[in-house]
N, C-alpha and C positions, 0 to 999 in steps of 0.2 A: 504493500501500499503506499501510495506517494503521500506527502507528512501536508499540512495544510497548507496553501499559499501564503506566506508572511507577506509583512506588509512590504519590507524592499522589491520582493517579488511581483508584487500587486502592481506598484507604481512602473515596474520596468513595464510590465504586458502593459499597462492602459499605455504610456506615452509611448512607446512604440504603436501602439493600434492607434493613438490621435496623429501619427507621422505617418504613419502609411505602413513602416515595416513590419506591423504584427499582420497587416492584411496580405493574405496570399490569395490565387486562383484568378480569375477574371477583373480585371480593371473594370468593364463597364456592365451595367446590370443588363441580364434578359428580359425579355420583354417590352423594353423602353420605346417608345416611337410607334407603337402597335395601336393602329386607328379600336376608339372605344368597341364598335362592332366586331372587331378581330378577337378572337379567343385566348387565352393564355392557356400554355401548359404548367396545368398544376401539379404537384404531389405531395401527398396524404400522408404525414408521420404519426402512427398512430389512428388506429380507420373506425373504433368503436367506442361506446359510453359517450363521453364528453364529444369526440370525435363526432358522432352522428349531425349536431346541431351544425358546426364548423363544414361539415361536409354538402349539406343542406344548403350553405350560404355560398356554395363555388360551385353546388354542380352545374352549374350552366356554362362550365367553361370548360376546356380538356384537362381531363383527372387521367395522367399517362403514366403514373407511376403509383402504387401504394407499400405502404411500411407498417408491419407489426409482429410483434415476437411470441402474438399466439395466433398458430396457425388456422384457426379454428374462426376468428377473425377474419383474419386475412381471406378465407374462402369465401366467406360471406360478402364481403366486397368486390371482391373477383368477380360475383357472379353479376354483380351491379356494373361495377367498368370492366368489363372483357378484353379489351383493348391494354389497359395497364398493366405495366410490369409489374410484380409484386418481389416484394425484399424481405427479409427477416432484418437485417441490418441497414440502418440507416444510412450509413459511410458508402455501403455499396449501390445504395439508392443515389447519392449525389454524386456518384460517380457517371451517369447517366445524363449525358448531352443535351437531351431534349428537353429539361426541365425550367423553365421560368421562373417559379415561383413554388412556397413552400408553405402548408400548413403544418402545425406541429398540435399535435393533443395527446402527449404524452403524459407521465406523470411527473410531478415537477423536478425530480432528481437528473431526468435527463433533458430539460426544459432546455439548461442552458448551450452544451454539448453540440445537439441537435441545431440551434437556433447559430451559435459559430459557425457550427462546419457550413448551413446553408448560406450567414452573410460571406465568407470568405471565400465562395465560390462563388461570390456574384449575383445569390438569388434574394428575390423580394421573402418578407417572411412575415406570416401571421403566426402568432403564439400564442397561445393559452394563458389566461392570469393562473397565477401571480409569474409573470414574468420570468425569474430564477427560484432556486431553491434558498440561495445564501446571497448576502450583499454586494459582497465583489462581484460575482457572476452577475449580475446585473450592471454593475457601472463598466465592464469590461464590454457585456454587447452594446448598451448606450455607445461606447465613446466606440467601437466597431461600426453601428448603424451612421454614426455620423460624420465618420471617414469616407463614407459614400452617400452621399444623398439624393442618389439617383435610384436609392433601394429603397421603396415602400415599405413600411414596416408597420405592423398593428397590433396590439394585444389585447386577449380575448373578453374585454369590458363591452361584453354586448350591450348594455344597458345605458351605456353611455349615448349610445344611436335613439334612444327612446326622447320622446316629444317631454314627457314631464321633466325626466331631469332637464334639458333644455328651459324651460317656464322657470325650472328652482333658478337656477342660475342668473336667469334673467331678473329677478325678483331680488335676489342677492344683490347683483354688482348695482341694480337701479337704486337700493338703498331703502327696497322698502321697509326692512325691520331696523335701518340705521346701522350704526359701525357692530360689526360681528368681532367681538374678542371669546366666545363660547362656542363649541359645540359640541354634541353627545352621538354616537352612534353605537348602535345597538342590533347583533341579530341572536337566534336561540338556538341554533344550530351547534351539536356534541359533538365532538370526536375525539375520545379519548382511549385508550388503552393500561390493563393494568403494569403491560412491561412489555418485555419482545417473548412472541410464542414459545416457549417449550419445547412443543410436538414438533418433528420431522419427517411429515409425510413425503412420499416420493412426490417426486415434480410431473405433473401432467404430461402426455406425452406430445400435446399440442402447445404445450409453451416453453419456449428457449430463457431458463432462467437464468443462466449468464449475461444474455441479452436484455432482460428485464433490469437485471441491477444494474446495466450498464458503468456508470463511475461510482457509484454506492460500493461503501463495503462489502468484503463477502459475509453472507450469512446463509445459513438451511432455509429453503422454500417453505412457506407457511400459505394457506388459501386466505387468510387475513390481507396479506397481501395484496396481490392480485386477487380479481380487478379493481376492487371498489375502496378498500381502506387503508390502504397505503398513508393516504395524509395522514393516518393516526400517530407516526412514527419519523421522531427526527430525522432518522437518514434519508426518508423520500418526500417529505412534504413537513407543512408548519400548521399542524389543526385548523381549528374554524378561523382564525385569524389570517393566515398566508389564504385558505380558498376562499373567505368571501370579504376578506378586508379591501381588495383591491376591488370588489362593487362597492360596497359601501362607502368606504374615504374617497373614490373618485368623485365623489357630487363633493364633496368638501374639499378636497384640491382642485375640482373643477370653479367651484363658482368663486372661491378667495384667494387663488392663483398662490396656495402653498405650494413648497417642495419639498427642502428637508427640513427636520427637527432640529431644534438646537438641544432639547433632551426630553430623556423616556424614562417613566418611570413605570411599575406593572402591579402589580395584586393579584396575587394568584394562590392555588393548593402548592406545597411543596414541589419543587421542579422534579421532575420522572426523564432520568439520563436518555430515555429510551424513546419513551412516549409523552404525548401532546396533554395539555390540560383540562378537564371536563368546563372551567370555566376561568372567564382572565379579565382584568381589567388593564387596560394601557392608558398611560395620560402622558401624552405627546405636548411639547412647547415649541411651537413654531415664530419665527420673533418678526417684526414689522416690517415691511415691505414697502416703500413708494406713502403711501397713503392710508394702507391698511394699517390695524394696530398687530399687536403681539395676538396669537388666537394659539387657545389651548381646546386640543380636542381629545375626548375621553370615549376608547373604545371598549364595550363591554360584549362578552358573549359569553353562553352556556348556565349552566345551572349548580346553583351551591346550596344544598340541604334542599334538595328536591324544587327551588322555585327559581325561575329566571334570572338573572344579573341582569336588572334594567337601573337607566338612570333613576337618581334619586326623585325629579320631577312626576314621574308617575303615582309614587307612594303618595304624594300631598295633594295631589288632584290638579295639578297643572296643565297633565292632557290628558286627551279622550282615552280610549282602549285605542292599541295600534299592535302591528306587527311590527317587524325590523324596519328600520328606520334611520333617520338621522333626524334632530333636532338642532336649528343654527339660533343661538339666542344673541340680538341686538338688542342695541340702547333704545328701540321703539317698538319694540315687540319680538314676538318669538316664530319662527318659520319649522314647520312641521313635516317631513317628505318620505315616501319609499321610493319604490319603482313606480310605480302608477297616478301616486294622487301625492298630491301636497293642501296644507292647512298654513292660513294665516292665524296667529291668537295674539292675543286673546281677540276670539271673533269680533265681539262685539266693538271693538277698535277699530277692526277691518271695515266692515261693513257697507263702508261708502268708499272703499280706496280703489282706483280708476289702475287695472293692471296695464303693466308699464307695455310699451309699443314693442313687437317681436324682433328681437334685434340678432338672434341664431338661427338659421334657415335651417328647416326639418334636414334629418339624415336619408340619403340612398339607399341606407341600411346598412348595416358594420361593414360588413365584408365585403358589400356591393363599393364600398370607400375604398377598400384597400383595394378591390381589383382593378378601379377605376383609377388609381392610383400605380398600381404597376405598367399599367398603359400610355398614361399621360405625364407623368412625374408629379399629380398633384398632388396635393397633402391629403395625409390620413389625421383623424381625430385623437387616438393614442398610441401615434407612432414611438420608438422606444426611446426616445427624448421624455416626453411625457410617463410613459410607462416604467422607465427606469424609475426616475424620482420618487413614482407612485411606490411600486415594489417597494424600494428600499427603504421607504416612510413605515410601508405595512409590516416587513418583516422586522425592522429594528426594536418591534414591543415584542417579539419573540426572541431577540437577544437579551433584552434587557430581563425578559423575563427569566432567562435560562442564567443569566450569568447573575440574578439575583438583588440587584441594586440599581440604584439611577445611575444612568448614563447622561453624560456631556457628550455631546457628535460632534464631528467636526466631517462635515461631506468634502472638504479638501483632500483629505489624506485616509478615509473611511477609517477614522478610530477613535473610538470612546478613551476621554482623555483623561476620564478618571478611574478606568477602568479595565486592567489588563485582563481582568478572567473574560471576556468579550469577545478577546482576538480570534480565539478558536470556531465563536459562532458566527463571524461575519466572513470566514472564509470557508472554501470548501473542503473535504478532505476527497481525493480523488482516487479511486483503484487502480492499482499498476497499469497500463496499458490505456487508460482516458487521459487527457485533459485536454485545455481548453484553450 
């Protein structure tokens, strides 16, 4: 097993990426200059479960390559795309010359190696959220994408394309609730396990376990990892915060122009070295930027003592019954939102409020946005610059939790200034034979 990337090695790689030395392969992107009416040649890495929605989003293009470590999934996808070449190893897929763009829907721990491979060979990339499993991987990817701006990139925060998010952003930015200094974000999802499974059943014949592990440390197969519950384990994912944070914290990042927090501290059960917690509260301090004041954002997930962990505003009657969502608190009122609806509070204070003119146009669709950008060089709304910063912020909550103390963050050096214990959780441990 190779050791975790230290700070010096990280800075070396990211500086090389910024100067172009780290970027290998084609110097110009596939698909650039195509008419919007022409079709892209798209490769799909990961063809089942979360990938189903992503495939639906690009199925009107030419799907020329399919990759999955599970032969059963691969066989089913081949029936749908009979002309596509099939692979178990995405590294072999990236050798296929006619691939313009790649859609990555694998487990979190293989996002970075697949994405870097695709970017290095000049392919446009759509990658599921979170962009990576670790913070250093996210920074390397964002720098690689910045090196070649002809490459269209998009992270799979599909709700970003929804109309409701656009209206919420407009309300916040129009000053409907005044200056916002406080945000609360919560979900009820729970991903947790008591520890590493002890049973060692045989690997199913349809699964290439070694390729599923990819860059992760070796361990015996267990059905709790594949196909669904891998995100409960630190080696493969980051629990509820990593799974849902990029969707829900996206709204406040967008509306308030947030990037990197100055500090993060958490509250939760005693950290388990193997598995993610059943509940977590993460408190982020974001700096003042321009005319916006500093922002305190608090994240809540899971259940404590049989009850969902929620902002205190629910207990004191300030909020109506609500599912997962976001609460913006301004000096003129509050804005409560979820994926599909929003509410200005107190309602009586806003009964005569005139909704501001729409300034954010409707999306053509999250996947369609990316496909169009691949062909024309146009922008996407969740490119790897925006998505990288969002992913880093989300993952910092897990780093602070695992380190067990408040982190004072330096985004320039990717270092917790007051917490050397955090270093091991910021970087990725790559298994021998795997690297980015």
